[in-house]
C-alpha positions in Angstrom: 75.1 -4.3 -25.5 74.6 -0.7 -26.5 71.1 -1.6 -27.6 70.3 -3.2 -24.2 71.6 0.0 -22.4 69.3 2.2 -24.5 66.3 0.0 -23.6 67.2 0.2 -19.9 67.6 4.0 -20.1 64.3 4.3 -22.0 62.6 2.3 -19.3 64.1 4.5 -16.6 62.7 7.5 -18.4 59.3 6.2 -19.6 58.3 4.3 -16.4 58.2 7.4 -14.1 56.4 9.4 -16.8 53.8 6.6 -17.1 53.5 6.4 -13.4 53.0 10.2 -13.1 50.4 10.2 -15.9 48.5 7.3 -14.2 48.5 9.1 -10.9 47.2 12.3 -12.5 44.5 10.3 -14.3 43.5 8.6 -11.1 43.3 11.9 -9.2 41.3 13.5 -12.0 38.8 10.7 -12.6 38.5 8.7 -9.4 35.1 9.3 -7.6 35.7 7.2 -4.5 35.7 9.6 -1.4 37.7 7.2 0.8 35.5 7.7 3.8 32.9 5.5 5.5 29.5 6.6 4.1 27.4 3.9 5.8 24.7 5.1 8.2 23.6 2.6 10.8 19.9 1.8 11.1 20.0 2.2 14.9 20.9 5.9 14.7 17.6 7.7 14.8 17.1 11.4 15.7 13.8 11.8 13.9 12.2 13.1 17.1 15.3 14.9 18.6 13.5 18.2 19.2 10.1 16.7 20.3 11.9 14.3 22.7 13.6 17.2 24.4 10.3 19.0 24.7 8.5 15.9 26.0 11.1 15.4 28.8 10.9 19.0 29.9 7.9 21.2 28.8 9.8 24.4 29.8 11.7 23.8 26.6 8.6 25.0 24.8 9.2 28.5 26.2 12.6 28.7 24.5 12.9 31.1 21.5 13.6 29.2 18.4 16.9 31.0 17.9 18.1 29.6 21.2 17.5 26.0 20.3 20.7 24.2 19.3 20.6 21.9 16.3 22.7 20.3 13.7 22.9 22.0 10.3 23.6 20.7 6.8 25.9 22.7 4.5 25.1 22.3 0.7 22.4 19.9 1.8 21.3 18.7 -1.6 24.8 18.0 -3.1 24.5 14.3 -2.1 23.2 13.3 -5.6 26.1 14.8 -7.5 28.0 12.3 -9.7 30.9 12.6 -12.1 28.4 12.8 -15.0 26.4 15.7 -13.4 26.1 18.6 -15.7 27.6 22.0 -14.7 25.4 24.8 -13.4 25.6 27.1 -16.4 23.9 29.9 -14.4 26.9 30.1 -12.0 30.4 31.4 -12.9 32.4 28.3 -11.9 35.3 26.3 -13.3 33.1 23.3 -13.9 31.7 25.3 -16.9 35.1 25.1 -18.7 34.4 22.6 -21.5 38.1 21.7 -21.7 38.8 21.1 -18.0 35.5 19.3 -17.2 36.1 16.1 -19.1 39.6 15.8 -17.9 38.7 16.1 -14.2 35.2 14.6 -13.8 36.1 12.6 -10.6 37.9 15.5 -9.0 35.0 17.9 -9.7 32.5 15.4 -8.2 34.6 15.0 -5.0 34.9 18.8 -4.4 31.3 19.5 -5.2 29.7 16.8 -3.0 29.4 18.1 0.5 26.9 15.5 1.8 26.9 11.7 1.5 23.2 11.1 2.2 19.8 12.3 1.2 17.6 14.8 3.1 15.6 12.1 4.9 18.9 10.5 6.2 20.2 13.9 7.2 16.9 14.5 9.1 17.4 11.1 10.8 20.9 12.2 11.9 19.2 15.2 13.6 19.9 17.9 11.0 17.2 20.6 11.1 18.8 23.4 9.2 19.2 23.0 5.5 21.3 25.0 3.0 19.5 24.7 -0.4 21.4 25.9 -3.6 18.9 26.2 -6.4 19.2 26.8 -10.2 16.7 27.0 -13.0 18.1 25.0 -15.9 16.5 23.1 -18.8 13.1 24.5 -17.8 13.3 22.9 -14.3 14.3 23.9 -10.8 17.3 21.8 -9.8 19.6 21.8 -6.8 23.3 22.4 -7.2 26.8 23.0 -5.9 28.7 24.0 -9.0 27.4 20.8 -10.5 23.8 19.9 -10.9 22.6 17.5 -8.2 18.9 16.5 -8.4 15.5 18.2 -8.7 14.3 20.8 -6.1 11.0 18.9 -6.1 12.6 15.7 -4.9 14.3 17.4 -1.9 11.2 19.5 -0.9 9.2 16.2 -1.0 11.6 14.7 1.4 11.3 17.7 3.7 7.5 17.4 3.5 7.6 13.7 4.3 9.8 14.3 7.3 7.5 17.0 8.7 4.4 15.0 8.1 5.9 11.9 9.9 7.4 13.8 12.8 5.1 16.3 14.6 6.9 18.5 17.0 9.9 18.9 14.8 10.8 22.1 12.9 13.3 22.9 10.2 15.0 26.0 8.7 15.4 26.0 4.9 17.8 28.6 3.7 17.5 29.4 0.0 20.1 32.2 -0.1 21.8 30.9 -3.2 19.4 30.9 -6.2 20.8 31.0 -9.8 18.5 32.1 -12.6 19.3 32.4 -16.4 20.4 35.9 -17.0 18.1 38.4 -18.7 15.2 35.9 -19.1 12.8 37.5 -16.7 12.9 34.9 -13.9 12.4 36.0 -10.3 11.9 34.8 -6.8 8.2 35.1 -7.5 8.5 32.3 -10.0 10.3 30.1 -7.5 7.9 30.9 -4.6 4.9 30.0 -6.8 6.6 26.8 -7.9 7.1 25.7 -4.3 3.3 26.0 -3.8 2.8 23.2 -6.4 5.0 20.6 -4.6 2.8 18.7 -2.2 2.6 15.6 0.0 -0.9 14.6 1.2 -2.1 17.8 -0.4 0.2 20.0 1.8 2.9 22.2 0.4 5.8 23.7 2.4 3.6 26.7 3.0 1.2 24.6 5.1 4.1 24.2 7.5 5.8 27.6 7.1 5.6 30.3 9.8 3.7 33.3 8.3 5.4 36.6 8.8 2.3 38.8 8.3 -0.1 41.0 10.4 1.3 41.3 13.9 4.0 38.8 13.0 5.4 40.8 10.2 8.3 42.2 12.2 8.9 39.3 14.5 12.5 38.2 15.0 13.7 34.7 15.6 14.0 35.7 19.3 10.3 36.5 19.5 8.9 33.1 18.3 8.9 30.4 20.9 8.9 26.6 20.2 5.4 26.4 21.6 4.1 29.1 19.3 5.8 27.6 16.2 4.6 24.0 16.8 1.4 24.6 18.8 2.9 23.2 21.9 4.7 20.4 20.1 1.6 19.1 18.3 2.6 20.3 14.8 5.7 20.3 12.7 6.9 23.6 11.2 9.3 25.4 8.9 11.0 28.7 8.8 12.0 29.8 5.2 14.8 32.1 4.3 15.6 33.5 0.8 17.9 36.3 -0.4 15.6 38.7 -2.3 18.5 41.1 -2.9 21.1 38.7 -4.3 19.9 38.7 -7.9 16.6 40.6 -8.1 16.3 43.7 -6.1 13.0 44.7 -7.6 11.1 41.5 -7.1 7.3 42.2 -7.1 5.5 41.3 -3.9 3.5 38.1 -4.2 1.1 36.0 -2.1 3.9 33.7 -0.9 6.4 36.4 0.2 4.9 36.4 3.7 6.3 33.0 4.4 9.9 34.1 3.9 12.5 36.0 5.8 15.1 37.8 3.8 18.5 36.2 4.6 20.3 39.5 4.4 17.8 41.5 6.4 20.0 43.5 8.7 17.6 43.1 11.7 15.8 39.7 11.2 17.9 37.6 8.9 20.7 35.1 9.5 24.0 35.9 11.2 26.9 33.7 10.2 30.6 34.1 9.2 32.3 32.0 6.5 35.9 31.3 7.5 36.9 30.4 3.9 40.0 28.5 5.0 41.7 25.1 5.2 43.8 26.0 8.3 42.7 24.6 11.6 43.8 27.5 13.7 42.1 30.1 11.3 38.8 28.2 11.4 38.9 28.0 15.2 39.8 31.7 15.4 36.9 32.6 13.1 34.5 30.6 15.1 35.7 32.2 18.4 35.4 35.7 16.8 31.9 34.9 15.5 30.8 33.7 18.9 31.9 37.1 20.3 30.3 39.1 17.5 27.0 37.2 17.8 26.4 38.7 21.2 26.2 42.2 19.8 22.7 43.8 20.2 22.3 44.2 16.4 22.1 40.4 16.0 19.6 39.6 18.8 16.6 39.0 16.4 18.5 36.8 14.0 19.1 33.1 13.6 22.8 32.5 14.4 24.6 29.9 12.4 28.1 28.5 13.0 29.7 27.6 9.7 31.9 24.8 11.0 33.3 23.7 7.7 36.6 24.2 5.8 36.8 25.5 2.3 39.6 24.2 0.0 41.3 26.2 -2.7 44.0 25.6 -5.3 46.2 22.6 -4.5 43.9 21.7 -1.6 41.5 20.2 -4.0 44.0 17.5 -4.8 45.8 17.0 -1.5 42.7 16.9 0.6 41.0 14.6 -1.9 37.3 15.3 -1.3 34.9 17.5 0.7 33.7 14.4 2.6 37.3 13.6 3.6 37.9 17.2 4.7 34.7 17.4 6.7 35.3 14.0 8.4 38.7 15.3 9.6 37.3 18.7 10.5 34.4 17.3 12.5 36.9 15.2 14.5 39.3 18.1 15.0 36.6 20.5 16.3 35.2 17.9 18.7 38.6 17.8 20.4 38.4 21.5 21.2 36.9 20.9 24.6 35.0 24.2 25.1 34.6 25.4 21.6 31.5 23.5 20.5 29.6 23.8 23.8 30.3 27.5 23.7 29.2 27.9 20.1 25.9 26.0 20.7 25.0 28.7 23.3 25.7 31.7 21.0 25.5 30.1 17.5 22.9 27.4 18.0 22.9 26.1 14.5 26.1 23.9 14.1 26.3 23.6 10.3 28.8 21.1 8.8 29.6 19.3 5.6 29.0 15.5 5.9 26.5 16.0 8.7 25.7 12.2 8.7 29.3 11.2 9.4 29.7 8.4 11.9 33.5 8.6 12.0 34.5 8.5 15.7 30.7 8.5 16.4 30.3 12.1 15.2 26.5 12.1 14.9 25.9 10.7 18.4 28.6 12.9 20.0 27.3 16.1 18.5 23.7 15.2 19.3 24.6 14.6 22.9 26.2 18.0 23.1 23.2 19.6 21.5 20.8 17.8 23.9 22.8 18.8 26.9 22.8 22.5 25.7 19.0 22.5 25.1 18.2 20.8 28.4 20.4 23.3 30.3 18.5 26.1 28.6 15.2 24.7 29.5 16.3 24.2 33.1 17.4 27.8 33.2 13.9 28.8 32.1 12.5 26.9 35.1 14.7 28.8 37.5 13.6 32.1 36.0 
């Protein structure tokens, strides 16, 4: 009888412990995002900008920093898996050799901000791309704490989209570039490498706006859609890079004229990272950023609304994945009746995680709001 009681007591003690260990293992190793990552074939915004121009040619007189569009945060992270190596050039927890094997699934879930490749993001109407780049194992790769895929693969997708869709234009922001320390790498190396990636013998520089001669000091409010795309006949790209982040003394090179310095106080990008998981704080940051964007000092800049949450600490566990967080955030923000229409006027780039989400018809809803904004702007040009 005593023996039986001991067994029962042991089971009462061991069972919860085993359950707890199993739960911890599941959280640490599971890679399933638990969101719908399908993207229906019928959704197609490949010509979203050109279509607006074709329906109202006064759209062509808009300055490019007035044109609303969907933006993609950590655009290249879609290829991250649980076996992706850590970015050794970045100071992140994924570099911890003890923690990494124990939490491969968790690290994938909190590093993967997008569910689909660049071409699918383009098809969802995204025209602003946030590229994180690292140079590792003698190759330029994309990253978000973990290594995703090659920079070449993503640039090729951009080139194919631009080739196939005249009248569209994109922004590529390369503000986060991680080089090996003290090995002599610079942005010149990166810019030169970009010139070697080609589709139909065209590199990104064949589409990029050239900031030289009389265009050297042009702001985003001084370039019209017509000028950038030759009245909707050509596709185009505006390139941003942060020359001051790692290498303040980068030597001038032949490709520098195609780039705007992200941190340029007059002509760069204006945005504001909320760095929060709290709904009200995110909304307050967006509202404050809308107000700040109207200051005279920002008139020449591209203005970006960072409409995404950032987890920290226990949030990484309780919120499960960046895709889960962004699905919920996208839904929450769309319920704020005036917030997004307002933001599209003053912060025209609406940048999100999981920009291809179809949960509650997100892609179609946001694109309808974007189109309405751009049509209203074009009509206002007619009246003026």
